[in-house]
C-alpha positions as CSV (number, residue, x, y, z in Angstrom):
1,X,85.1,94.0,99.1
2,X,87.0,97.5,97.7
3,X,90.8,96.5,96.3
4,X,93.5,98.2,98.6
5,X,95.3,100.4,96.9
6,X,98.6,99.9,96.7
7,X,101.7,102.8,97.3
8,X,104.2,103.0,94.5
9,X,107.7,101.0,96.0
10,X,110.8,103.6,96.9
11,X,113.6,103.4,95.3
12,X,115.0,100.4,96.9
13,X,112.4,98.3,97.5
14,X,111.8,98.0,93.3
15,X,115.7,97.7,93.6
16,X,115.7,95.3,96.2
17,X,112.7,93.7,94.5
18,X,113.9,93.6,90.5
19,X,117.5,92.0,90.9
20,X,115.1,89.1,93.7
21,X,113.2,89.1,90.1
22,X,116.4,88.9,87.2
23,X,118.2,86.2,89.9
24,X,114.7,83.6,89.5
25,X,114.3,84.5,86.3
26,X,118.0,83.1,85.6
27,X,117.4,79.8,87.6
28,X,115.0,78.8,84.5
29,X,112.7,76.9,87.1
30,X,109.5,79.3,86.4
31,X,106.7,78.3,83.6
32,X,106.8,80.6,81.0
33,X,103.3,82.3,81.7
34,X,105.5,83.0,85.4
35,X,108.2,84.5,84.0
36,X,105.7,86.7,81.8
37,X,104.2,87.7,84.9
38,X,107.7,87.9,86.8
39,X,108.8,89.9,82.9
40,X,106.3,92.1,83.4
41,X,106.7,93.2,87.1
42,X,110.2,94.0,86.1
43,X,109.8,96.4,83.1
44,X,107.0,98.0,85.9
45,X,109.4,98.1,88.9
46,X,112.1,99.1,86.5
47,X,109.7,102.1,84.8
48,X,109.7,103.1,88.6
49,X,113.5,103.2,89.1
50,X,114.0,105.6,86.2
51,X,111.1,107.6,87.0
52,X,113.4,107.4,90.9
53,X,116.6,108.5,89.3
54,X,115.2,111.4,87.2
55,X,114.1,113.3,89.7
56,X,116.4,112.8,92.4
57,X,118.4,114.2,89.2
58,X,116.2,117.2,88.8
59,X,116.7,118.3,92.3
60,X,120.0,118.0,92.0
61,X,120.5,120.3,88.9
62,X,118.4,122.6,90.7
63,X,120.9,122.6,93.9
64,X,124.0,122.5,92.0
65,X,122.6,125.3,90.3
66,X,125.5,127.7,91.1
67,X,124.6,131.0,89.8
68,X,124.1,134.5,92.5
69,X,121.2,135.1,90.0
70,X,119.6,131.9,89.8
71,X,115.5,132.3,91.0
72,X,114.5,128.7,92.6
73,X,111.8,126.9,90.2
74,X,109.0,124.6,90.9
75,X,110.0,121.1,90.6
76,X,107.6,119.0,88.0
77,X,106.7,115.3,89.3
78,X,106.0,113.1,86.3
79,X,102.5,110.9,87.7
């Protein structure tokens, strides 16, 4: 059976899951192995959020360029 490709979560989904993971880890009820898996997932979610924020910042910089002679620039999405 082929693996189902999972799509990357939206910023909001990643942030909500990250907050939930932090709450679970703070309770201290997980085993060491479960804690490490949760931490690893948290790192992945943090990176997802950082990329989304960087992309948003780039878009804002492009849109807020006040120069009259400003030329549109292609948006480079990091993958």
